[in-house]
All heavy atoms as a GROMACS GRO file, in nm:
protein
  645
    1MET      N    1  16.414   6.055   7.863
    1MET     CA    2  16.496   6.178   7.849
    1MET      C    3  16.446   6.269   7.948
    1MET      O    4  16.316   6.300   7.950
    1MET     CB    5  16.483   6.225   7.712
    1MET     CG    6  16.565   6.373   7.689
    1MET     SD    7  16.548   6.419   7.531
    1MET     CE    8  16.427   6.550   7.538
    2ARG      N    9  16.524   6.331   8.030
    2ARG     CA   10  16.492   6.431   8.130
    2ARG      C   11  16.495   6.577   8.071
    2ARG      O   12  16.599   6.604   8.002
    2ARG     CB   13  16.581   6.429   8.257
    2ARG     CG   14  16.549   6.305   8.337
    2ARG     CD   15  16.626   6.301   8.454
    2ARG     NE   16  16.632   6.426   8.534
    2ARG     CZ   17  16.592   6.434   8.658
    2ARG    NH1   18  16.539   6.329   8.713
    2ARG    NH2   19  16.591   6.541   8.723
    3LEU      N   20  16.401   6.650   8.082
    3LEU     CA   21  16.404   6.785   8.037
    3LEU      C   22  16.493   6.881   8.140
    3LEU      O   23  16.502   6.839   8.261
    3LEU     CB   24  16.263   6.864   8.052
    3LEU     CG   25  16.158   6.786   7.944
    3LEU    CD1   26  16.035   6.846   7.976
    3LEU    CD2   27  16.205   6.822   7.810
    4PRO      N   28  16.550   6.982   8.091
    4PRO     CA   29  16.611   7.071   8.182
    4PRO      C   30  16.501   7.146   8.266
    4PRO      O   31  16.392   7.164   8.222
    4PRO     CB   32  16.696   7.161   8.105
    4PRO     CG   33  16.628   7.157   7.969
    4PRO     CD   34  16.569   7.018   7.948
    5ILE      N   35  16.540   7.202   8.380
    5ILE     CA   36  16.447   7.295   8.457
    5ILE      C   37  16.424   7.423   8.374
    5ILE      O   38  16.526   7.469   8.314
    5ILE     CB   39  16.502   7.318   8.594
    5ILE    CG1   40  16.524   7.196   8.677
    5ILE    CG2   41  16.415   7.426   8.657
    5ILE    CD1   42  16.402   7.129   8.717
    6ASP      N   43  16.300   7.449   8.347
    6ASP     CA   44  16.260   7.559   8.270
    6ASP      C   45  16.327   7.692   8.324
    6ASP      O   46  16.336   7.719   8.441
    6ASP     CB   47  16.109   7.583   8.285
    6ASP     CG   48  16.052   7.681   8.180
    6ASP    OD1   49  16.069   7.796   8.205
    6ASP    OD2   50  16.006   7.637   8.080
    7PRO      N   51  16.372   7.780   8.237
    7PRO     CA   52  16.443   7.897   8.271
    7PRO      C   53  16.346   8.000   8.352
    7PRO      O   54  16.390   8.079   8.424
    7PRO     CB   55  16.487   7.963   8.139
    7PRO     CG   56  16.454   7.876   8.031
    7PRO     CD   57  16.384   7.765   8.086
    8GLN      N   58  16.219   7.982   8.332
    8GLN     CA   59  16.117   8.057   8.405
    8GLN      C   60  16.100   8.008   8.546
    8GLN      O   61  16.029   8.079   8.620
    8GLN     CB   62  15.984   8.056   8.335
    8GLN     CG   63  15.995   8.099   8.189
    8GLN     CD   64  15.958   8.244   8.167
    8GLN    OE1   65  15.906   8.310   8.258
    8GLN    NE2   66  15.973   8.296   8.043
    9ALA      N   67  16.151   7.901   8.581
    9ALA     CA   68  16.124   7.836   8.718
    9ALA      C   69  16.198   7.928   8.816
    9ALA      O   70  16.304   7.968   8.811
    9ALA     CB   71  16.184   7.697   8.715
   10ASP      N   72  16.111   7.950   8.934
   10ASP     CA   73  16.162   8.031   9.046
   10ASP      C   74  16.110   7.957   9.160
   10ASP      O   75  15.994   7.934   9.182
   10ASP     CB   76  16.101   8.165   9.028
   10ASP     CG   77  16.137   8.256   9.135
   10ASP    OD1   78  16.197   8.218   9.235
   10ASP    OD2   79  16.101   8.377   9.119
   11ILE      N   80  16.204   7.929   9.258
   11ILE     CA   81  16.160   7.857   9.376
   11ILE      C   82  16.060   7.942   9.459
   11ILE      O   83  15.989   7.879   9.536
   11ILE     CB   84  16.289   7.822   9.465
   11ILE    CG1   85  16.252   7.724   9.564
   11ILE    CG2   86  16.343   7.952   9.519
   11ILE    CD1   87  16.362   7.644   9.632
   12ALA      N   88  16.052   8.062   9.438
   12ALA     CA   89  15.946   8.151   9.510
   12ALA      C   90  15.810   8.131   9.460
   12ALA      O   91  15.715   8.165   9.526
   12ALA     CB   92  15.995   8.293   9.511
   13ARG      N   93  15.804   8.074   9.337
   13ARG     CA   94  15.676   8.043   9.277
   13ARG      C   95  15.651   7.889   9.272
   13ARG      O   96  15.699   7.815   9.192
   13ARG     CB   97  15.664   8.100   9.138
   13ARG     CG   98  15.666   8.250   9.138
   13ARG     CD   99  15.673   8.312   9.003
   13ARG     NE  100  15.581   8.223   8.903
   13ARG     CZ  101  15.474   8.262   8.848
   13ARG    NH1  102  15.435   8.396   8.867
   13ARG    NH2  103  15.405   8.193   8.760
   14ARG      N  104  15.577   7.833   9.368
   14ARG     CA  105  15.567   7.700   9.385
   14ARG      C  106  15.416   7.668   9.401
   14ARG      O  107  15.328   7.742   9.431
   14ARG     CB  108  15.634   7.641   9.513
   14ARG     CG  109  15.788   7.666   9.495
   14ARG     CD  110  15.867   7.624   9.615
   14ARG     NE  111  15.840   7.709   9.719
   14ARG     CZ  112  15.887   7.703   9.850
   14ARG    NH1  113  15.954   7.579   9.886
   14ARG    NH2  114  15.876   7.788   9.942
   15ALA      N  115  15.391   7.527   9.381
   15ALA     CA  116  15.257   7.474   9.396
   15ALA      C  117  15.267   7.339   9.464
   15ALA      O  118  15.378   7.270   9.431
   15ALA     CB  119  15.189   7.455   9.253
   16TRP      N  120  15.175   7.296   9.527
   16TRP     CA  121  15.189   7.167   9.599
   16TRP      C  122  15.080   7.073   9.542
   16TRP      O  123  14.962   7.075   9.591
   16TRP     CB  124  15.155   7.180   9.750
   16TRP     CG  125  15.289   7.226   9.808
   16TRP    CD1  126  15.380   7.145   9.865
   16TRP    CD2  127  15.338   7.358   9.826
   16TRP    NE1  128  15.489   7.231   9.915
   16TRP    CE2  129  15.461   7.361   9.896
   16TRP    CE3  130  15.294   7.491   9.784
   16TRP    CZ2  131  15.539   7.474   9.918
   16TRP    CZ3  132  15.370   7.597   9.800
   16TRP    CH2  133  15.484   7.585   9.878
   17VAL      N  134  15.108   7.009   9.433
   17VAL     CA  135  15.021   6.907   9.362
   17VAL      C  136  15.104   6.795   9.335
   17VAL      O  137  15.224   6.798   9.327
   17VAL     CB  138  14.952   6.970   9.248
   17VAL    CG1  139  14.861   7.081   9.280
   17VAL    CG2  140  15.047   7.011   9.132
   18ALA      N  141  15.030   6.673   9.322
   18ALA     CA  142  15.097   6.549   9.288
   18ALA      C  143  15.158   6.552   9.142
   18ALA      O  144  15.083   6.602   9.050
   18ALA     CB  145  15.019   6.430   9.301
   19CYS      N  146  15.275   6.510   9.124
   19CYS     CA  147  15.334   6.495   8.990
   19CYS      C  148  15.268   6.369   8.920
   19CYS      O  149  15.275   6.266   8.992
   19CYS     CB  150  15.492   6.483   8.994
   19CYS     SG  151  15.562   6.445   8.834
   20PRO      N  152  15.223   6.371   8.800
   20PRO     CA  153  15.157   6.263   8.733
   20PRO      C  154  15.250   6.159   8.693
   20PRO      O  155  15.214   6.051   8.645
   20PRO     CB  156  15.078   6.326   8.627
   20PRO     CG  157  15.133   6.462   8.598
   20PRO     CD  158  15.205   6.502   8.726
   21VAL      N  159  15.376   6.189   8.697
   21VAL     CA  160  15.476   6.100   8.642
   21VAL      C  161  15.561   6.022   8.747
   21VAL      O  162  15.551   5.909   8.761
   21VAL     CB  163  15.582   6.162   8.550
   21VAL    CG1  164  15.692   6.074   8.506
   21VAL    CG2  165  15.508   6.222   8.427
   22CYS      N  166  15.620   6.091   8.842
   22CYS     CA  167  15.695   6.034   8.944
   22CYS      C  168  15.626   6.000   9.071
   22CYS      O  169  15.663   5.911   9.142
   22CYS     CB  170  15.829   6.108   8.963
   22CYS     SG  171  15.812   6.254   9.056
   23ASP      N  172  15.518   6.062   9.108
   23ASP     CA  173  15.437   6.054   9.228
   23ASP      C  174  15.535   6.034   9.344
   23ASP      O  175  15.514   5.946   9.424
   23ASP     CB  176  15.349   5.932   9.205
   23ASP     CG  177  15.251   5.908   9.318
   23ASP    OD1  178  15.210   6.012   9.378
   23ASP    OD2  179  15.197   5.793   9.336
   24ASP      N  180  15.625   6.115   9.364
   24ASP     CA  181  15.734   6.119   9.462
   24ASP      C  182  15.677   6.138   9.598
   24ASP      O  183  15.744   6.112   9.697
   24ASP     CB  184  15.850   6.212   9.439
   24ASP     CG  185  15.811   6.374   9.418
   24ASP    OD1  186  15.687   6.388   9.421
   24ASP    OD2  187  15.894   6.437   9.424
   25ALA      N  188  15.546   6.203   9.615
   25ALA     CA  189  15.496   6.238   9.738
   25ALA      C  190  15.396   6.129   9.792
   25ALA      O  191  15.335   6.152   9.893
   25ALA     CB  192  15.423   6.362   9.731
   26ARG      N  193  15.391   6.012   9.732
   26ARG     CA  194  15.284   5.913   9.762
   26ARG      C  195  15.291   5.867   9.904
   26ARG      O  196  15.196   5.826   9.962
   26ARG     CB  197  15.284   5.791   9.664
   26ARG     CG  198  15.396   5.703   9.684
   26ARG     CD  199  15.383   5.596   9.565
   26ARG     NE  200  15.509   5.529   9.548
   26ARG     CZ  201  15.596   5.566   9.457
   26ARG    NH1  202  15.560   5.671   9.373
   26ARG    NH2  203  15.710   5.518   9.441
   27HIS      N  204  15.419   5.859   9.965
   27HIS     CA  205  15.427   5.817  10.102
   27HIS      C  206  15.460   5.917  10.209
   27HIS      O  207  15.503   5.889  10.320
   27HIS     CB  208  15.533   5.695  10.106
   27HIS     CG  209  15.508   5.574  10.021
   27HIS    ND1  210  15.400   5.505  10.046
   27HIS    CD2  211  15.578   5.536   9.917
   27HIS    CE1  212  15.402   5.409   9.955
   27HIS    NE2  213  15.505   5.423   9.877
   28CYS      N  214  15.427   6.041  10.166
   28CYS     CA  215  15.457   6.158  10.248
   28CYS      C  216  15.340   6.194  10.339
   28CYS      O  217  15.232   6.214  10.278
   28CYS     CB  218  15.496   6.278  10.164
   28CYS     SG  219  15.536   6.426  10.255
   29GLU      N  220  15.354   6.197  10.467
   29GLU     CA  221  15.245   6.221  10.564
   29GLU      C  222  15.186   6.365  10.543
   29GLU      O  223  15.063   6.384  10.534
   29GLU     CB  224  15.290   6.190  10.700
   29GLU     CG  225  15.174   6.210  10.807
   29GLU     CD  226  15.217   6.167  10.946
   29GLU    OE1  227  15.312   6.075  10.957
   29GLU    OE2  228  15.161   6.241  11.035
   30PRO      N  229  15.276   6.465  10.544
   30PRO     CA  230  15.211   6.600  10.515
   30PRO      C  231  15.138   6.615  10.388
   30PRO      O  232  15.028   6.669  10.377
   30PRO     CB  233  15.335   6.700  10.515
   30PRO     CG  234  15.444   6.621  10.596
   30PRO     CD  235  15.418   6.477  10.566
   31CYS      N  236  15.196   6.561  10.282
   31CYS     CA  237  15.127   6.568  10.149
   31CYS      C  238  14.986   6.477  10.148
   31CYS      O  239  14.888   6.529  10.100
   31CYS     CB  240  15.211   6.508  10.036
   31CYS     SG  241  15.354   6.608  10.005
   32ALA      N  242  14.994   6.372  10.221
   32ALA     CA  243  14.873   6.292  10.234
   32ALA      C  244  14.763   6.358  10.305
   32ALA      O  245  14.647   6.347  10.286
   32ALA     CB  246  14.897   6.160  10.294
   33GLY      N  247  14.795   6.460  10.398
   33GLY     CA  248  14.707   6.528  10.477
   33GLY      C  249  14.679   6.664  10.416
   33GLY      O  250  14.625   6.747  10.462
   34ARG      N  251  14.724   6.670  10.282
   34ARG     CA  252  14.705   6.799  10.204
   34ARG      C  253  14.755   6.927  10.270
   34ARG      O  254  14.709   7.033  10.273
   34ARG     CB  255  14.545   6.816  10.173
   34ARG     CG  256  14.495   6.692  10.101
   34ARG     CD  257  14.352   6.712  10.057
   34ARG     NE  258  14.341   6.833   9.969
   34ARG     CZ  259  14.312   6.828   9.839
   34ARG    NH1  260  14.322   6.711   9.778
   34ARG    NH2  261  14.309   6.943   9.774
   35ARG      N  262  14.876   6.905  10.322
   35ARG     CA  263  14.951   7.014  10.387
   35ARG      C  264  15.079   7.049  10.303
   35ARG      O  265  15.118   6.953  10.230
   35ARG     CB  266  14.997   6.993  10.527
   35ARG     CG  267  14.878   6.964  10.621
   35ARG     CD  268  14.915   6.948  10.765
   35ARG     NE  269  15.017   6.850  10.788
   35ARG     CZ  270  14.990   6.717  10.812
   35ARG    NH1  271  14.877   6.673  10.810
   35ARG    NH2  272  15.090   6.643  10.830
   36ASN      N  273  15.125   7.174  10.305
   36ASN     CA  274  15.247   7.202  10.226
   36ASN      C  275  15.363   7.127  10.289
   36ASN      O  276  15.380   7.127  10.423
   36ASN     CB  277  15.265   7.355  10.220
   36ASN     CG  278  15.173   7.429  10.147
   36ASN    OD1  279  15.081   7.370  10.076
   36ASN    ND2  280  15.178   7.564  10.146
   37CYS      N  281  15.449   7.075  10.208
   37CYS     CA  282  15.567   7.005  10.248
   37CYS      C  283  15.682   7.074  10.203
   37CYS      O  284  15.686   7.132  10.093
   37CYS     CB  285  15.544   6.850  10.210
   37CYS     SG  286  15.694   6.766  10.179
   38ARG      N  287  15.791   7.063  10.273
   38ARG     CA  288  15.924   7.125  10.240
   38ARG      C  289  15.986   7.047  10.114
   38ARG      O  290  16.066   7.115  10.040
   38ARG     CB  291  16.020   7.113  10.340
   38ARG     CG  292  15.990   7.208  10.459
   38ARG     CD  293  16.090   7.197  10.563
   38ARG     NE  294  16.082   7.305  10.652
   38ARG     CZ  295  16.181   7.387  10.677
   38ARG    NH1  296  16.300   7.370  10.627
   38ARG    NH2  297  16.173   7.482  10.761
   39GLU      N  298  15.951   6.928  10.092
   39GLU     CA  299  16.011   6.842   9.992
   39GLU      C  300  15.939   6.825   9.858
   39GLU      O  301  16.001   6.831   9.748
   39GLU     CB  302  16.043   6.705  10.054
   39GLU     CG  303  16.153   6.631   9.987
   39GLU     CD  304  16.185   6.498  10.068
   39GLU    OE1  305  16.173   6.519  10.185
   39GLU    OE2  306  16.194   6.410  10.006
   40HIS      N  307  15.808   6.821   9.876
   40HIS     CA  308  15.727   6.783   9.745
   40HIS      C  309  15.656   6.896   9.685
   40HIS      O  310  15.526   6.893   9.697
   40HIS     CB  311  15.638   6.668   9.779
   40HIS     CG  312  15.716   6.544   9.830
   40HIS    ND1  313  15.711   6.505   9.972
   40HIS    CD2  314  15.806   6.464   9.779
   40HIS    CE1  315  15.790   6.405   9.986
   40HIS    NE2  316  15.851   6.376   9.871
   41TRP      N  317  15.714   6.989   9.635
   41TRP     CA  318  15.643   7.099   9.563
   41TRP      C  319  15.689   7.108   9.416
   41TRP      O  320  15.770   7.019   9.382
   41TRP     CB  321  15.694   7.228   9.629
   41TRP     CG  322  15.849   7.246   9.651
   41TRP    CD1  323  15.920   7.210   9.750
   41TRP    CD2  324  15.940   7.300   9.542
   41TRP    NE1  325  16.043   7.240   9.720
   41TRP    CE2  326  16.069   7.298   9.592
   41TRP    CE3  327  15.914   7.346   9.410
   41TRP    CZ2  328  16.173   7.322   9.525
   41TRP    CZ3  329  16.026   7.386   9.346
   41TRP    CH2  330  16.156   7.378   9.408
   42ARG      N  331  15.615   7.180   9.335
   42ARG     CA  332  15.643   7.192   9.198
   42ARG      C  333  15.659   7.330   9.153
   42ARG      O  334  15.597   7.418   9.225
   42ARG     CB  335  15.518   7.146   9.108
   42ARG     CG  336  15.460   7.008   9.156
   42ARG     CD  337  15.566   6.902   9.167
   42ARG     NE  338  15.507   6.772   9.242
   42ARG     CZ  339  15.581   6.690   9.296
   42ARG    NH1  340  15.697   6.697   9.308
   42ARG    NH2  341  15.511   6.593   9.371
   43TYR      N  342  15.747   7.357   9.052
   43TYR     CA  343  15.765   7.489   9.012
   43TYR      C  344  15.632   7.540   8.938
   43TYR      O  345  15.576   7.465   8.860
   43TYR     CB  346  15.877   7.494   8.906
   43TYR     CG  347  16.016   7.480   8.957
   43TYR    CD1  348  16.094   7.370   8.926
   43TYR    CD2  349  16.066   7.584   9.028
   43TYR    CE1  350  16.224   7.366   8.976
   43TYR    CE2  351  16.204   7.577   9.070
   43TYR     CZ  352  16.281   7.471   9.060
   43TYR     OH  353  16.403   7.442   9.099
   44LEU      N  354  15.594   7.662   8.967
   44LEU     CA  355  15.477   7.713   8.899
   44LEU      C  356  15.541   7.796   8.790
   44LEU      O  357  15.586   7.916   8.818
   44LEU     CB  358  15.391   7.805   9.009
   44LEU     CG  359  15.281   7.873   8.930
   44LEU    CD1  360  15.178   7.794   8.872
   44LEU    CD2  361  15.209   7.961   9.042
   45ILE      N  362  15.542   7.753   8.667
   45ILE     CA  363  15.598   7.812   8.550
   45ILE      C  364  15.523   7.934   8.509
   45ILE      O  365  15.576   8.051   8.484
   45ILE     CB  366  15.631   7.725   8.436
   45ILE    CG1  367  15.699   7.602   8.488
   45ILE    CG2  368  15.697   7.786   8.320
   45ILE    CD1  369  15.840   7.626   8.544
   46SER      N  370  15.391   7.919   8.480
   46SER     CA  371  15.306   8.029   8.447
   46SER      C  372  15.169   7.983   8.470
   46SER      O  373  15.134   7.880   8.506
   46SER     CB  374  15.332   8.061   8.299
   46SER     OG  375  15.285   7.960   8.218
   47SER      N  376  15.078   8.081   8.457
   47SER     CA  377  14.928   8.059   8.458
   47SER      C  378  14.843   8.152   8.356
   47SER      O  379  14.897   8.256   8.335
   47SER     CB  380  14.883   8.076   8.609
   47SER     OG  381  14.898   8.212   8.638
   48LYS      N  382  14.738   8.092   8.325
   48LYS     CA  383  14.650   8.175   8.242
   48LYS      C  384  14.503   8.141   8.266
   48LYS      O  385  14.455   8.019   8.256
   48LYS     CB  386  14.666   8.139   8.086
   48LYS     CG  387  14.692   8.217   7.980
   48LYS     CD  388  14.728   8.355   7.986
   48LYS     CE  389  14.818   8.396   7.870
   48LYS     NZ  390  14.852   8.512   7.856
   49GLY      N  391  14.449   8.223   8.359
   49GLY     CA  392  14.318   8.202   8.407
   49GLY      C  393  14.318   8.080   8.502
   49GLY      O  394  14.419   8.083   8.578
   50PRO      N  395  14.240   7.975   8.496
   50PRO     CA  396  14.248   7.867   8.583
   50PRO      C  397  14.356   7.765   8.546
   50PRO      O  398  14.369   7.663   8.631
   50PRO     CB  399  14.107   7.806   8.576
   50PRO     CG  400  14.061   7.833   8.429
   50PRO     CD  401  14.121   7.974   8.399
   51VAL      N  402  14.419   7.777   8.443
   51VAL     CA  403  14.514   7.680   8.397
   51VAL      C  404  14.659   7.709   8.450
   51VAL      O  405  14.697   7.832   8.410
   51VAL     CB  406  14.529   7.661   8.250
   51VAL    CG1  407  14.626   7.557   8.204
   51VAL    CG2  408  14.388   7.622   8.200
   52VAL      N  409  14.716   7.629   8.517
   52VAL     CA  410  14.868   7.651   8.560
   52VAL      C  411  14.950   7.557   8.493
   52VAL      O  412  14.915   7.444   8.459
   52VAL     CB  413  14.871   7.635   8.718
   52VAL    CG1  414  14.794   7.733   8.789
   52VAL    CG2  415  14.828   7.501   8.771
   53HIS      N  416  15.075   7.602   8.470
   53HIS     CA  417  15.176   7.517   8.394
   53HIS      C  418  15.285   7.499   8.505
   53HIS      O  419  15.337   7.593   8.562
   53HIS     CB  420  15.228   7.601   8.277
   53HIS     CG  421  15.123   7.639   8.189
   53HIS    ND1  422  15.048   7.552   8.105
   53HIS    CD2  423  15.062   7.762   8.170
   53HIS    CE1  424  14.967   7.624   8.036
   53HIS    NE2  425  14.969   7.755   8.075
   54LEU      N  426  15.319   7.370   8.532
   54LEU     CA  427  15.392   7.317   8.635
   54LEU      C  428  15.517   7.238   8.581
   54LEU      O  429  15.518   7.195   8.480
   54LEU     CB  430  15.309   7.241   8.722
   54LEU     CG  431  15.190   7.299   8.778
   54LEU    CD1  432  15.089   7.194   8.834
   54LEU    CD2  433  15.232   7.396   8.894
   55GLN      N  434  15.633   7.241   8.672
   55GLN     CA  435  15.734   7.143   8.636
   55GLN      C  436  15.782   7.082   8.768
   55GLN      O  437  15.793   7.148   8.872
   55GLN     CB  438  15.852   7.219   8.572
   55GLN     CG  439  15.963   7.112   8.531
   55GLN     CD  440  16.073   7.170   8.454
   55GLN    OE1  441  16.100   7.297   8.458
   55GLN    NE2  442  16.139   7.099   8.371
   56CYS      N  443  15.797   6.948   8.766
   56CYS     CA  444  15.841   6.876   8.878
   56CYS      C  445  15.993   6.891   8.893
   56CYS      O  446  16.072   6.855   8.798
   56CYS     CB  447  15.804   6.731   8.876
   56CYS     SG  448  15.859   6.628   9.011
   57PRO      N  449  16.050   6.932   9.008
   57PRO     CA  450  16.193   6.944   9.025
   57PRO      C  451  16.258   6.805   9.041
   57PRO      O  452  16.373   6.794   9.004
   57PRO     CB  453  16.213   7.027   9.148
   57PRO     CG  454  16.084   7.004   9.218
   57PRO     CD  455  15.974   6.985   9.133
   58SER      N  456  16.179   6.703   9.066
   58SER     CA  457  16.240   6.560   9.085
   58SER      C  458  16.265   6.500   8.959
   58SER      O  459  16.378   6.449   8.935
   58SER     CB  460  16.149   6.486   9.176
   58SER     OG  461  16.136   6.530   9.305
   59CYS      N  462  16.163   6.498   8.869
   59CYS     CA  463  16.163   6.426   8.740
   59CYS      C  464  16.178   6.512   8.625
   59CYS      O  465  16.193   6.472   8.510
   59CYS     CB  466  16.061   6.315   8.734
   59CYS     SG  467  15.896   6.386   8.702
   60THR      N  468  16.155   6.648   8.649
   60THR     CA  469  16.147   6.751   8.554
   60THR      C  470  16.029   6.748   8.444
   60THR      O  471  16.030   6.818   8.335
   60THR     CB  472  16.291   6.761   8.462
   60THR    OG1  473  16.302   6.647   8.380
   60THR    CG2  474  16.409   6.778   8.557
   61HIS      N  475  15.941   6.667   8.476
   61HIS     CA  476  15.821   6.656   8.393
   61HIS      C  477  15.745   6.783   8.393
   61HIS      O  478  15.732   6.847   8.496
   61HIS     CB  479  15.727   6.548   8.433
   61HIS     CG  480  15.595   6.547   8.369
   61HIS    ND1  481  15.587   6.499   8.230
   61HIS    CD2  482  15.472   6.567   8.400
   61HIS    CE1  483  15.462   6.512   8.193
   61HIS    NE2  484  15.381   6.539   8.296
   62MET      N  485  15.684   6.835   8.281
   62MET     CA  486  15.617   6.957   8.261
   62MET      C  487  15.473   6.921   8.229
   62MET      O  488  15.449   6.834   8.148
   62MET     CB  489  15.669   7.050   8.163
   62MET     CG  490  15.806   7.101   8.201
   62MET     SD  491  15.866   7.231   8.096
   62MET     CE  492  15.778   7.378   8.159
   63TRP      N  493  15.374   6.995   8.293
   63TRP     CA  494  15.232   6.952   8.257
   63TRP      C  495  15.146   7.083   8.284
   63TRP      O  496  15.205   7.186   8.354
   63TRP     CB  497  15.190   6.832   8.319
   63TRP     CG  498  15.156   6.842   8.472
   63TRP    CD1  499  15.036   6.862   8.519
   63TRP    CD2  500  15.250   6.846   8.578
   63TRP    NE1  501  15.038   6.868   8.658
   63TRP    CE2  502  15.163   6.842   8.701
   63TRP    CE3  503  15.377   6.822   8.591
   63TRP    CZ2  504  15.231   6.846   8.830
   63TRP    CZ3  505  15.441   6.827   8.714
   63TRP    CH2  506  15.354   6.838   8.829
   64SER      N  507  15.022   7.080   8.238
   64SER     CA  508  14.939   7.196   8.266
   64SER      C  509  14.819   7.128   8.345
   64SER      O  510  14.778   7.014   8.334
   64SER     CB  511  14.877   7.245   8.133
   64SER     OG  512  14.990   7.313   8.067
   65LEU      N  513  14.760   7.213   8.424
   65LEU     CA  514  14.652   7.150   8.510
   65LEU      C  515  14.547   7.277   8.519
   65LEU      O  516  14.570   7.391   8.553
   65LEU     CB  517  14.713   7.133   8.664
   65LEU     CG  518  14.606   7.095   8.765
   65LEU    CD1  519  14.546   6.960   8.736
   65LEU    CD2  520  14.684   7.104   8.910
   66ASN      N  521  14.428   7.226   8.491
   66ASN     CA  522  14.306   7.318   8.506
   66ASN      C  523  14.256   7.321   8.647
   66ASN      O  524  14.220   7.213   8.698
   66ASN     CB  525  14.189   7.294   8.416
   66ASN     CG  526  14.088   7.382   8.414
   66ASN    OD1  527  14.063   7.466   8.507
   66ASN    ND2  528  13.995   7.379   8.320
   67THR      N  529  14.283   7.426   8.722
   67THR     CA  530  14.247   7.426   8.872
   67THR      C  531  14.106   7.438   8.890
   67THR      O  532  14.054   7.434   9.004
   67THR     CB  533  14.325   7.537   8.943
   67THR    OG1  534  14.291   7.654   8.892
   67THR    CG2  535  14.474   7.510   8.934
   68ARG      N  536  14.026   7.477   8.792
   68ARG     CA  537  13.876   7.480   8.804
   68ARG      C  538  13.816   7.415   8.680
   68ARG      O  539  13.771   7.471   8.576
   68ARG     CB  540  13.846   7.640   8.798
   68ARG     CG  541  13.890   7.708   8.926
   68ARG     CD  542  13.864   7.851   8.930
   68ARG     NE  543  13.716   7.868   8.923
   68ARG     CZ  544  13.670   7.994   8.887
   68ARG    NH1  545  13.739   8.091   8.859
   68ARG    NH2  546  13.527   8.006   8.888
   69PRO      N  547  13.811   7.284   8.679
   69PRO     CA  548  13.753   7.211   8.575
   69PRO      C  549  13.621   7.259   8.542
   69PRO      O  550  13.538   7.289   8.628
   69PRO     CB  551  13.734   7.058   8.630
   69PRO     CG  552  13.849   7.054   8.739
   69PRO     CD  553  13.850   7.199   8.793
   70GLY      N  554  13.586   7.267   8.410
   70GLY     CA  555  13.451   7.309   8.368
   70GLY      C  556  13.455   7.459   8.340
   70GLY      O  557  13.372   7.512   8.270
   71VAL      N  558  13.553   7.539   8.400
   71VAL     CA  559  13.561   7.679   8.348
   71VAL      C  560  13.656   7.680   8.233
   71VAL      O  561  13.776   7.642   8.242
   71VAL     CB  562  13.621   7.758   8.479
   71VAL    CG1  563  13.659   7.907   8.434
   71VAL    CG2  564  13.527   7.748   8.587
   72THR      N  565  13.612   7.754   8.115
   72THR     CA  566  13.688   7.763   8.012
   72THR      C  567  13.754   7.896   7.994
   72THR      O  568  13.692   7.998   8.062
   72THR     CB  569  13.620   7.724   7.881
   72THR    OG1  570  13.491   7.810   7.884
   72THR    CG2  571  13.566   7.580   7.887
   73LEU      N  572  13.851   7.916   7.929
   73LEU     CA  573  13.912   8.055   7.904
   73LEU      C  574  13.821   8.125   7.800
   73LEU      O  575  13.756   8.060   7.714
   73LEU     CB  576  14.054   8.030   7.830
   73LEU     CG  577  14.150   7.967   7.923
   73LEU    CD1  578  14.288   7.943   7.849
   73LEU    CD2  579  14.189   8.055   8.042
   74ARG      N  580  13.825   8.263   7.819
   74ARG     CA  581  13.758   8.331   7.713
   74ARG      C  582  13.821   8.323   7.581
   74ARG      O  583  13.940   8.285   7.562
   74ARG     CB  584  13.763   8.479   7.746
   74ARG     CG  585  13.679   8.506   7.880
   74ARG     CD  586  13.676   8.663   7.897
   74ARG     NE  587  13.783   8.743   7.842
   74ARG     CZ  588  13.864   8.811   7.915
   74ARG    NH1  589  13.852   8.821   8.046
   74ARG    NH2  590  13.954   8.876   7.862
   75ASP      N  591  13.742   8.351   7.475
   75ASP     CA  592  13.793   8.330   7.339
   75ASP      C  593  13.925   8.418   7.297
   75ASP      O  594  14.007   8.384   7.223
   75ASP     CB  595  13.687   8.357   7.224
   75ASP     CG  596  13.591   8.250   7.226
   75ASP    OD1  597  13.620   8.134   7.266
   75ASP    OD2  598  13.474   8.281   7.182
   76ASP      N  599  13.932   8.541   7.370
   76ASP     CA  600  14.035   8.627   7.335
   76ASP      C  601  14.166   8.599   7.429
   76ASP      O  602  14.247   8.682   7.416
   76ASP     CB  603  13.985   8.779   7.369
   76ASP     CG  604  13.949   8.802   7.504
   76ASP    OD1  605  13.909   8.707   7.574
   76ASP    OD2  606  13.947   8.913   7.543
   77VAL      N  607  14.169   8.498   7.503
   77VAL     CA  608  14.273   8.457   7.591
   77VAL      C  609  14.327   8.332   7.531
   77VAL      O  610  14.252   8.234   7.539
   77VAL     CB  611  14.234   8.441   7.740
   77VAL    CG1  612  14.357   8.402   7.816
   77VAL    CG2  613  14.174   8.586   7.790
   78THR      N  614  14.443   8.316   7.492
   78THR     CA  615  14.510   8.194   7.454
   78THR      C  616  14.611   8.150   7.555
   78THR      O  617  14.692   8.233   7.603
   78THR     CB  618  14.575   8.209   7.308
   78THR    OG1  619  14.666   8.311   7.322
   78THR    CG2  620  14.465   8.238   7.212
   79PRO      N  621  14.612   8.018   7.585
   79PRO     CA  622  14.715   7.974   7.689
   79PRO      C  623  14.851   7.970   7.615
   79PRO      O  624  14.874   7.957   7.504
   79PRO     CB  625  14.670   7.823   7.712
   79PRO     CG  626  14.570   7.791   7.608
   79PRO     CD  627  14.526   7.917   7.537
   80ASP      N  628  14.956   7.977   7.713
   80ASP     CA  629  15.100   7.981   7.669
   80ASP      C  630  15.138   7.854   7.615
   80ASP      O  631  15.220   7.836   7.525
   80ASP     CB  632  15.180   8.025   7.773
   80ASP     CG  633  15.166   8.174   7.809
   80ASP    OD1  634  15.116   8.251   7.721
   80ASP    OD2  635  15.196   8.213   7.926
   81HIS      N  636  15.091   7.735   7.681
   81HIS     CA  637  15.135   7.602   7.646
   81HIS      C  638  15.030   7.519   7.593
   81HIS      O  639  14.915   7.514   7.631
   81HIS     CB  640  15.189   7.534   7.768
   81HIS     CG  641  15.307   7.609   7.832
   81HIS    ND1  642  15.413   7.541   7.892
   81HIS    CD2  643  15.349   7.735   7.837
   81HIS    CE1  644  15.511   7.625   7.936
   81HIS    NE2  645  15.461   7.747   7.900
   0.00000   0.00000   0.00000
């Protein structure tokens, strides 16, 4: 089942990370070179500290990613997702 694109999704707020489900960028030269590509970006839905919430426009999968592993959120900050 495909999810709809999140209503918070905005093409102006994007991130360039691999989608853990469809891996649509695996054969893309710019992505392999860790450069921004016009095709393989993800919606940046929201963020809380080092944790970003993303959605893939290709397969609509949503996930969270800690951009600074080992850094935890303060007790008074709760993640949205």
